[in-house]
C-alpha positions in Angstrom: 42.4 7.9 -31.0 39.2 7.4 -33.1 38.8 4.0 -31.6 39.0 5.4 -28.0 36.5 8.2 -28.8 34.1 5.7 -30.4 34.4 3.4 -27.2 33.8 6.4 -24.9 30.7 7.5 -26.9 29.5 3.9 -27.1 29.9 3.4 -23.3 28.3 6.8 -22.6 25.3 6.0 -24.8 25.0 2.6 -23.1 25.0 4.2 -19.7 22.4 6.9 -20.8 20.1 4.1 -22.0 20.5 2.2 -18.8 19.8 5.3 -16.7 16.7 6.1 -18.8 15.3 2.6 -18.5 16.0 2.6 -14.8 14.1 5.9 -14.4 11.1 4.6 -16.5 11.0 1.4 -14.4 11.1 3.3 -11.1 8.6 5.9 -12.2 6.0 3.7 -13.9 6.5 0.0 -13.2 7.9 -0.7 -9.7 10.0 0.6 -6.9 11.5 -0.6 -3.6 10.0 0.6 -0.4 10.7 -0.3 3.3 8.2 -1.0 6.0 8.6 1.4 8.9 6.7 0.2 12.0 4.5 -2.7 13.0 1.1 -1.6 11.7 1.0 -4.4 9.2 2.1 -7.2 11.5 1.9 -10.2 11.2 1.8 -9.8 7.4 4.7 -7.3 7.1 7.3 -6.4 9.8 9.3 -3.4 10.5 12.3 -3.1 8.0 10.8 -5.5 5.5 11.7 -4.4 2.0 9.1 -4.6 -0.7 8.7 -4.1 -4.4 5.7 -1.9 -5.2 3.8 -2.8 -8.4 2.9 0.6 -10.0 1.6 -0.7 -13.2 -1.3 -3.1 -12.3 -3.7 -0.3 -11.3 -3.3 1.4 -14.7 -5.3 -1.6 -16.1 -7.8 -2.4 -13.3 -9.0 -0.9 -10.0 -7.6 -1.9 -6.6 -9.4 -4.8 -5.0 -10.5 -5.6 -1.5 -7.6 -6.9 0.6 -4.9 -5.5 -1.7 -2.0 -4.1 0.3 -1.4 -0.6 -1.1 1.2 2.2 -0.7 0.1 5.8 -0.6 1.7 9.1 0.7 0.9 10.5 4.1 -0.5 13.9 3.3 1.0 15.7 6.3 4.7 14.7 5.9 6.7 14.7 2.7 8.4 11.5 1.6 6.4 9.5 4.1 4.4 6.6 2.7 1.8 4.3 4.4 1.3 0.6 3.6 -2.2 -0.6 4.5 -4.8 -3.2 3.4 -7.9 -2.1 1.4 -11.1 -3.0 3.3 -13.7 -0.8 1.8 -14.3 -0.1 -1.9 -15.8 3.0 -3.7 -19.5 3.5 -2.9 -19.5 1.1 0.0 -20.4 2.0 3.6 -18.0 0.8 6.3 -18.6 0.6 10.0 -17.0 -1.1 13.0 -19.0 -2.1 16.0 -18.0 -2.1 19.7 -17.1 -5.9 19.4 -14.6 -5.1 16.6 -16.7 -6.5 13.8 -16.2 -4.7 10.4 -19.3 -4.2 8.4 -19.5 -3.5 4.7 -22.9 -2.2 3.6 -24.4 -3.7 6.7 -22.9 -7.2 6.3 -20.0 -8.5 8.4 -16.8 -8.6 6.5 -15.4 -12.2 6.4 -11.6 -11.8 6.6 -8.8 -13.0 8.7 -6.0 -10.5 8.1 -6.3 -8.7 11.4 -3.7 -9.6 14.0 -6.4 -9.3 16.7 -9.9 -8.0 17.3 -10.3 -4.3 17.1 -10.7 -2.9 20.7 -13.4 -0.3 21.4 -10.9 2.5 21.9 -9.4 1.9 18.4 -12.6 2.1 16.3 -12.2 5.8 15.7 -14.2 7.4 12.9 -15.6 4.0 11.9 -17.8 3.9 14.9 -20.3 5.7 12.7 -21.1 4.6 9.1 -18.6 5.9 6.6 -19.8 6.0 3.0 -17.0 6.1 0.5 -17.0 8.3 -2.5 -16.7 7.0 -6.1 -12.9 7.3 -5.9 -12.3 6.4 -2.2 -11.0 3.4 -0.3 -11.1 2.6 3.4 -7.8 1.0 4.6 -6.7 -0.7 7.8 -3.4 -2.0 9.0 -3.3 -5.7 9.8 -2.2 -4.9 13.4 -5.6 -3.3 14.0 -5.0 -2.0 17.5 -1.6 -0.4 16.5 -2.2 1.2 13.2 -2.9 4.8 12.0 -5.3 4.2 9.1 -8.7 5.3 7.7 -10.1 5.2 11.2 -8.3 8.5 12.1 -8.8 11.9 10.4 -5.1 12.3 9.7 -5.4 9.5 7.1 -9.1 9.2 6.4 -10.4 7.7 3.2 -7.7 7.2 0.4 -8.4 8.7 -3.0 -7.7 6.5 -6.0 -5.3 9.0 -7.5 -3.2 8.9 -4.2 -2.5 5.2 -4.5 1.1 4.7 -5.7 0.8 1.0 -6.2 0.3 -2.5 -4.8 2.8 -4.1 -2.4 3.8 -7.1 -4.5 6.9 -8.9 -3.4 8.9 -9.0 -0.1 12.6 -8.9 -1.1 14.1 -8.6 2.4 14.7 -10.4 4.7 15.5 -13.3 2.4 13.9 -15.9 4.6 10.5 -14.2 4.0 11.1 -13.6 0.3 8.0 -14.0 -1.8 4.8 -12.7 -3.4 2.4 -11.1 -0.8 -0.9 -12.7 -0.2 -3.8 -10.4 -1.3 -6.9 -12.5 -1.5 
């Protein structure tokens, strides 16, 4: 009977340790998330499953072109996945030809699926100066993305960033680390 009790306690302790470690990993290191919609095409597709790196930004600030995950402030348990375009202190603007300007200079990037159409410029038609803790984000599917160009999303505060999209784990034929720069 003593041996059985010792085995039950040992197994219970083992399970408790596994659960605690799992919680710590999910809360502070990484978590799985699923892409919902086509706003990040062609980089990410609807129903892609990703691992979000929650630890990197504890040691350094987000960088331009990182793909980040942050909560949508008007709907609980809804998260957005977008690419950082503008960094703190910069001024972002998009002209009628769809060119993105950072501090008056055209941004040299090729992540956008297509040129931004005039009716999708939104708030960025006027210069947007980012605060010390703010980021301007866009979806890669520039004409089909709800992002910093609309007031419902706006600029993203540093504290609202959950983490960096790191690895696509599903579908398996697209498995791999995501390109950031």
